[in-house]
N, C-alpha and C positions, 0 to 999 in steps of 0.2 A: 436407451439413454440417447436424448437428440443430441446432437454433435452441432459445434461449433458452425461449421459449415453447412449445417440444416437450414440455420437462422441465418447465415450468409446468403443461402438462395433465394428466400424470401425477400432479403434485404437488396437487391441486387436486381430484382426483376425489373425490367423496364417494357411499359410503362409498372411505374413502381404500382402494389394491388396491397392494400390496407390487411394483417394480418393480427389473428390471435394467439398470444401466448397462453396456454392453459399450466397452470403450479398445481405442484401436490399434494397443499391444501387448500386446494378449490379454489383461488381466486386465479383471476384472469387478469387481462395486460393489453390493450389493441396499441397498437403503433402503427398508428396513419401515415405517420411521415419515417423517411429511412432515416433521417438525422436526429430523431427520438430516441433510439436503439445502438448502444458500444457493447460489442463483445469482446469479453476476454475469453482467456481458454475454458476458465473455472467459475463467470459470471457473468450475467449478464445485466447490463446497465441502462432501465426504459425511463424517457424523461417523463415527468408528469406536464402535461401540455396545462400553458396560463390561458387564464379560460379568453383576454382581451391581445392575444396575439397566438397568432397559428405558426406553426415550428418555433417556439420558444419555449425554453423547462420552465416551469417554478421549482421543481425542484427533482430529485431522481431516487427512485428505488432500484435496490439491488435484490438481484437474485439468483442464488447461485447456480445457474446453468443445470446440471444435476438435480433437481426438484422438476426442472422444465419437462411436463411429460407429454405433451403433445402442440402442432403448430395449426392453424387452420388459417386460411382462406378467409377476410371479415366480406359480406358481401354487404355493400355499399349500400344497393336499394332496400335491403329491408328493412322495418323496419328493430330498432333496439330490443331485447328480452324486454318481459315485465318483470318488474320491480317487485319483488314483497312487498304487503302490506301488515304488519303486528295486525295480530286479532283486536277489537276492542271489546274490555269487557264490561 
């Protein structure tokens, strides 16, 4: 299980390196600014970035920490993963 300290280690890196939280339902959350993530013992609060203001949240997603399965650094130079498209009937 991911401990709060595990996430804190990523948040405290100098210089900060973006990272991704993987959740048990298959969702992922990218943390691109350390101020967009807040920890409690049981919950990770992830800010949903505003499109027009970097570092400002439009809202917050609450994730039960027990559902965080993995943490990975995000390679900024890599292309984002391709999106799946629905097949055309």
